[in-house]
C-alpha positions as CSV (number, residue, x, y, z in Angstrom):
1,X,-0.1,0.0,0.0
2,X,1.1,3.6,-0.8
3,X,3.4,5.4,1.7
4,X,2.1,8.5,3.4
5,X,2.8,11.2,0.9
6,X,1.5,9.0,-1.9
7,X,-1.5,7.9,0.1
8,X,-2.4,11.6,0.7
9,X,-2.4,12.1,-3.1
10,X,-4.7,9.0,-3.7
11,X,-7.1,8.9,-0.8
12,X,-10.6,10.4,-1.4
13,X,-14.1,9.3,-1.3
14,X,-15.6,8.5,-4.6
15,X,-16.6,11.8,-6.4
16,X,-19.4,12.6,-8.8
17,X,-23.0,11.6,-8.6
18,X,-22.7,8.1,-9.9
19,X,-24.3,4.8,-8.5
20,X,-21.1,4.2,-6.2
21,X,-20.3,7.9,-5.4
22,X,-19.9,9.0,-1.9
23,X,-22.8,11.5,-2.4
24,X,-25.2,8.7,-3.1
25,X,-23.8,6.3,-0.4
26,X,-23.7,8.2,2.8
27,X,-27.1,7.8,4.2
28,X,-25.6,5.9,7.1
29,X,-23.3,8.8,7.9
30,X,-26.4,11.1,7.6
31,X,-28.4,9.1,10.1
32,X,-25.5,9.0,12.5
33,X,-25.1,12.6,12.4
34,X,-28.7,13.1,13.1
35,X,-28.4,10.9,16.2
36,X,-25.6,13.2,17.4
37,X,-27.1,16.6,16.7
38,X,-27.8,17.5,20.4
39,X,-24.1,16.6,21.2
40,X,-23.0,19.1,18.3
41,X,-25.4,21.8,19.7
42,X,-24.0,21.3,23.1
43,X,-20.6,21.7,21.8
44,X,-21.4,24.9,19.9
45,X,-23.0,26.3,23.0
46,X,-19.6,26.2,24.7
47,X,-18.0,28.6,22.1
48,X,-17.2,31.9,23.6
49,X,-18.9,34.6,21.5
50,X,-17.3,38.0,21.3
51,X,-19.1,41.2,20.7
52,X,-19.8,41.3,16.8
53,X,-19.4,44.9,16.8
54,X,-15.9,44.7,18.1
55,X,-14.9,41.8,15.8
56,X,-12.2,42.4,13.2
57,X,-12.4,39.0,11.6
58,X,-15.2,36.7,10.6
59,X,-16.6,33.9,12.8
60,X,-14.7,30.9,11.2
61,X,-16.0,27.3,10.8
62,X,-13.7,24.5,9.3
63,X,-15.0,21.2,8.2
64,X,-12.1,18.8,8.1
65,X,-12.5,15.9,5.8
66,X,-15.6,17.4,4.2
67,X,-15.8,14.9,1.2
68,X,-18.3,16.1,-1.4
69,X,-21.8,15.2,-0.4
70,X,-24.7,17.1,1.0
71,X,-24.1,15.9,4.6
72,X,-21.2,18.4,5.0
73,X,-23.4,21.4,3.6
74,X,-26.2,20.4,6.0
75,X,-24.0,20.4,8.9
76,X,-22.4,23.8,8.2
77,X,-25.7,25.4,7.7
78,X,-26.8,23.9,11.1
79,X,-23.5,25.3,12.8
80,X,-23.8,28.8,11.3
81,X,-27.7,29.0,12.1
82,X,-27.0,27.9,15.7
83,X,-24.4,30.5,16.3
84,X,-26.7,33.1,14.7
85,X,-29.4,32.2,17.2
86,X,-27.1,32.5,20.1
87,X,-26.2,35.9,19.0
88,X,-30.0,36.8,18.5
89,X,-30.6,35.6,22.1
90,X,-28.0,38.1,23.2
91,X,-30.1,40.8,21.7
92,X,-28.1,41.5,18.5
93,X,-30.1,42.2,15.3
94,X,-29.6,40.9,11.7
95,X,-27.4,44.0,11.0
96,X,-25.2,43.6,14.0
97,X,-24.2,39.8,13.4
98,X,-20.6,39.0,12.4
99,X,-19.6,37.9,9.1
100,X,-19.3,34.1,8.8
101,X,-16.6,32.2,6.8
102,X,-16.6,28.6,6.2
103,X,-13.5,26.4,5.1
104,X,-14.2,23.0,3.5
105,X,-11.1,21.0,3.8
106,X,-10.1,17.7,2.5
107,X,-7.1,16.0,0.7
108,X,-6.3,17.4,-2.8
109,X,-8.0,14.4,-4.6
110,X,-11.3,15.4,-3.1
111,X,-14.1,16.2,-5.5
112,X,-14.4,19.8,-4.6
113,X,-16.1,20.7,-7.7
114,X,-19.1,18.5,-6.9
115,X,-19.2,19.9,-3.3
116,X,-19.2,23.5,-4.5
117,X,-22.2,22.8,-7.0
118,X,-24.2,22.0,-3.9
119,X,-23.7,25.5,-2.4
120,X,-26.3,28.3,-2.9
121,X,-25.8,30.5,-5.9
122,X,-24.3,33.9,-5.4
123,X,-27.8,35.5,-5.8
124,X,-29.4,33.5,-3.0
125,X,-29.3,34.3,0.5
126,X,-26.1,33.0,1.7
127,X,-25.1,33.4,5.3
128,X,-21.4,32.7,4.9
129,X,-18.4,33.0,2.8
130,X,-17.0,29.6,1.4
131,X,-13.6,28.4,0.4
132,X,-11.8,25.2,-0.2
133,X,-8.7,24.3,1.7
134,X,-6.8,21.2,0.2
135,X,-4.3,19.3,2.5
136,X,-4.0,16.7,5.1
137,X,-5.3,17.6,8.6
138,X,-2.4,15.8,10.0
139,X,-0.3,19.1,9.4
140,X,-0.9,22.8,9.5
141,X,-4.0,24.1,7.4
142,X,-4.8,27.5,8.8
143,X,-3.3,30.5,10.4
144,X,-2.7,30.6,14.1
145,X,-5.8,31.5,16.3
146,X,-8.0,31.9,13.2
147,X,-10.8,29.2,13.5
148,X,-13.7,29.4,15.9
149,X,-15.3,26.1,15.3
150,X,-13.6,22.8,14.0
151,X,-15.9,19.9,12.8
152,X,-14.9,16.6,11.4
153,X,-16.9,13.6,10.8
154,X,-16.1,10.1,9.8
155,X,-12.5,11.1,8.9
156,X,-9.9,10.9,11.8
157,X,-10.1,7.1,11.8
158,X,-8.3,7.2,8.4
159,X,-4.6,7.0,9.0
160,X,-2.0,9.1,7.2
161,X,-0.3,5.8,6.0
162,X,-0.4,2.1,6.2
163,X,2.4,1.2,8.9
164,X,5.5,0.0,6.8
165,X,5.9,-3.1,9.0
166,X,2.3,-4.3,8.1
167,X,3.6,-4.7,4.4
168,X,7.0,-5.9,5.2
169,X,7.3,-9.7,4.8
170,X,10.4,-9.6,7.2
171,X,8.3,-8.0,10.1
172,X,6.2,-9.9,12.6
173,X,3.5,-7.3,11.8
174,X,3.1,-8.5,8.1
175,X,-0.5,-8.8,7.5
176,X,-0.4,-11.8,5.4
177,X,-3.6,-13.1,3.7
178,X,-5.5,-10.1,4.8
179,X,-6.3,-6.4,3.8
180,X,-7.7,-5.2,7.2
181,X,-6.7,-5.7,10.8
182,X,-10.1,-7.2,12.2
183,X,-8.9,-10.4,13.4
184,X,-5.4,-9.8,12.5
185,X,-2.2,-10.7,14.7
186,X,-1.6,-8.6,17.7
187,X,1.7,-7.3,16.3
188,X,0.0,-6.1,13.2
189,X,-2.9,-4.3,15.1
190,X,-0.4,-2.9,17.5
191,X,1.4,-1.2,14.5
192,X,-2.0,0.3,13.4
193,X,-2.6,1.4,17.0
194,X,0.7,3.2,17.1
195,X,0.1,4.9,13.8
196,X,-3.4,6.1,15.0
197,X,-1.8,7.5,18.2
198,X,0.9,9.3,16.3
199,X,-1.5,10.7,13.7
200,X,-4.2,11.7,16.1
201,X,-1.6,13.5,18.2
202,X,-0.4,15.4,15.2
203,X,-4.1,16.3,14.2
204,X,-4.7,17.7,17.9
205,X,-1.5,19.6,18.1
206,X,-2.2,21.3,14.7
207,X,-5.7,22.3,15.6
208,X,-4.4,23.7,19.0
209,X,-2.3,26.2,17.1
210,X,-5.2,27.2,14.7
211,X,-8.2,27.4,16.9
212,X,-9.2,30.7,18.6
213,X,-9.1,30.9,22.5
214,X,-12.7,30.0,23.4
215,X,-13.3,27.9,20.4
216,X,-14.5,24.3,20.1
217,X,-14.1,21.2,18.2
218,X,-16.7,18.4,17.5
219,X,-15.3,14.9,16.2
220,X,-17.2,11.8,15.0
221,X,-15.1,8.8,13.9
222,X,-15.5,5.0,13.8
223,X,-15.1,3.5,17.1
224,X,-15.3,0.1,18.7
225,X,-17.1,-1.5,21.8
226,X,-14.4,-4.2,22.4
227,X,-11.2,-3.4,24.5
228,X,-9.4,-5.9,22.1
229,X,-8.1,-3.8,19.2
230,X,-7.9,-7.0,17.0
231,X,-11.8,-6.7,17.1
232,X,-12.4,-3.8,14.9
233,X,-16.2,-4.2,15.5
234,X,-18.3,-2.1,13.0
235,X,-15.3,-1.3,10.8
236,X,-14.8,-5.0,10.4
237,X,-18.2,-5.1,8.8
238,X,-17.3,-2.8,6.2
239,X,-13.7,-3.7,5.5
240,X,-13.4,-7.2,6.5
241,X,-16.1,-10.0,5.8
242,X,-17.4,-9.5,2.0
243,X,-14.6,-7.1,1.0
244,X,-11.7,-9.1,2.2
245,X,-13.2,-12.3,0.9
246,X,-13.6,-10.7,-2.5
247,X,-9.7,-10.2,-2.6
248,X,-9.3,-13.8,-1.8
249,X,-11.6,-14.6,-4.8
250,X,-9.3,-12.5,-7.1
251,X,-6.4,-14.6,-5.8
252,X,-8.0,-18.0,-6.1
253,X,-9.2,-17.1,-9.7
254,X,-5.3,-16.2,-10.5
255,X,-6.4,-12.5,-11.4
256,X,-4.0,-11.1,-8.9
257,X,-1.1,-12.7,-6.9
258,X,-1.0,-13.3,-3.3
259,X,1.6,-10.7,-2.9
260,X,-0.5,-8.2,-4.5
261,X,-3.4,-8.8,-2.2
262,X,-1.1,-8.7,0.7
263,X,0.5,-5.4,-0.3
264,X,-3.1,-3.8,0.0
265,X,-4.3,-2.7,3.4
266,X,-7.0,-0.4,4.4
267,X,-5.5,2.4,6.3
268,X,-8.3,2.7,9.0
269,X,-8.2,2.2,12.8
270,X,-11.3,2.3,15.0
271,X,-10.3,3.2,18.5
272,X,-12.0,2.4,21.7
273,X,-13.3,5.3,23.9
274,X,-10.3,4.6,26.3
275,X,-7.7,4.9,23.5
276,X,-9.2,8.0,22.2
277,X,-9.3,9.5,25.6
278,X,-5.6,8.5,26.3
279,X,-4.3,10.3,23.1
280,X,-6.2,13.6,23.9
281,X,-5.0,13.5,27.5
282,X,-1.4,12.5,26.5
283,X,-1.3,15.3,24.0
284,X,-2.7,17.8,26.6
285,X,-3.7,20.4,24.0
286,X,-7.3,19.9,24.5
287,X,-9.8,19.1,27.2
288,X,-12.8,16.6,26.7
289,X,-16.1,18.1,27.4
290,X,-18.1,15.0,26.3
291,X,-17.2,11.7,25.0
292,X,-19.6,9.1,24.0
293,X,-19.9,6.0,21.9
294,X,-23.0,5.7,19.6
295,X,-23.9,2.3,18.0
296,X,-27.6,2.8,17.0
297,X,-27.1,2.8,13.2
298,X,-26.4,-0.2,11.1
299,X,-25.7,-0.6,7.4
300,X,-29.5,-1.0,6.9
301,X,-29.8,2.8,7.3
302,X,-28.2,3.0,3.7
303,X,-31.5,2.1,2.2
304,X,-31.4,-1.6,1.4
305,X,-34.2,-3.1,-0.5
306,X,-35.7,-6.6,0.1
307,X,-34.1,-8.3,-3.0
308,X,-30.9,-9.9,-2.1
309,X,-29.1,-9.0,-5.2
310,X,-29.8,-5.4,-4.7
311,X,-28.7,-5.8,-1.0
312,X,-25.5,-7.0,-2.3
313,X,-25.1,-4.2,-4.9
314,X,-26.0,-1.5,-2.3
315,X,-23.4,-3.0,0.2
316,X,-20.8,-3.1,-2.7
317,X,-21.5,0.6,-3.6
318,X,-21.1,1.7,0.1
319,X,-17.9,0.0,0.4
320,X,-16.7,1.3,-3.1
321,X,-17.6,4.9,-2.3
322,X,-14.9,4.9,0.4
323,X,-12.4,2.6,-1.1
324,X,-12.5,2.8,-4.9
325,X,-9.5,5.3,-5.2
326,X,-7.2,3.2,-3.3
327,X,-8.2,-0.1,-4.9
328,X,-8.0,1.3,-8.5
329,X,-4.6,2.6,-7.8
330,X,-3.3,-0.6,-6.6
331,X,-4.8,-3.0,-9.2
332,X,-6.3,-0.8,-11.9
333,X,-9.8,0.0,-13.0
334,X,-10.6,-3.3,-14.7
335,X,-9.7,-5.4,-11.8
336,X,-11.3,-3.0,-9.4
337,X,-14.6,-3.6,-11.3
338,X,-14.2,-7.4,-10.9
339,X,-13.4,-7.0,-7.2
340,X,-16.6,-5.1,-6.3
341,X,-18.6,-7.5,-8.5
342,X,-17.5,-10.0,-6.2
343,X,-18.0,-8.0,-3.1
344,X,-21.8,-7.6,-4.2
345,X,-22.1,-11.3,-4.9
346,X,-20.8,-12.3,-1.4
347,X,-22.9,-9.7,0.4
348,X,-26.0,-10.8,-1.5
349,X,-25.5,-14.4,-0.1
350,X,-25.3,-13.1,3.5
351,X,-27.9,-10.4,3.6
352,X,-28.6,-10.5,7.4
353,X,-25.0,-10.2,8.2
354,X,-24.6,-7.4,5.6
355,X,-27.5,-5.2,7.1
356,X,-28.0,-5.4,10.6
357,X,-24.7,-5.2,12.5
358,X,-24.4,-1.8,14.3
359,X,-21.6,0.4,13.3
360,X,-20.2,2.1,16.6
361,X,-19.0,5.7,16.4
362,X,-17.3,8.0,18.8
363,X,-18.5,11.5,19.3
364,X,-16.2,13.9,21.2
365,X,-16.6,17.7,22.1
366,X,-13.2,19.2,22.8
367,X,-12.1,22.7,23.8
368,X,-8.4,24.3,24.5
369,X,-6.8,23.0,27.7
């Protein structure tokens, strides 16, 4: 799998508006966000509001890992409107509100064009200025003390790289015969866990420089219910099971070599609540206002029909919306197409397992320490 810098250029959710695009396969994420809106509003209530008549800069919101669907536009609208209501509750009228600026940030390969087409046209009532910021959130993205609210959903579980030891045949962490760490060897999972801690610490340090005093940050990421890091729980439903079995199909059909399969690993790590907390506390940049694990939504929220073949195709589209760029870069478009045909076939044969396993997510409200 690609090293860090190369992965940064490749990784993106599938753009456009096609059948397997992220825009058309993110209903699970939308329902999860809906279940956490009260947590987000509570986080926004902790943001310190300055006198808008004395502000020399806009009120700034940044969405990190924004992708290209409607979810990010919906959430940004909600954040801006909530802050406006807070100002109105303090007695400020429409002409006294601060200007608002929103930065949509993701890796350079993100489909920003599709995202910007979802924004209101210039002649509509538009309560904020918008801009795209390409780059990795594991480094600096914004000027110091420039952002009031950071929001990031379904992103920080994506690592900056696959740990080198995982694809090194000489290492005990070599992830032989697998493409994900659910059920993998302890040494393999520990390499991923170490990478997550390093990456998340970089994320926190970068944001601590960029956030304004009195600002807040709300994060949602894949989590797990088990204390055992080899049990990746809901992430295993997505990236193990049918997806990993489909890679085995390509090997057994001599379409790819075993080494080609073993060189591909999904750069995702779902932390436990305790692991998440430990990284935040060890870094020391932020304090945790609230930290919860949600597991109320399963893949059935993605709109699965009753027909088994359609269930299989819907699951394959969901999986492809997040991994297509990485898969295609590794084995090419033709074999990528073959892989997801097999994902759909396997998911169709195990519909109950495909649809009804809950996917745990962590929601965290943070402020500067």
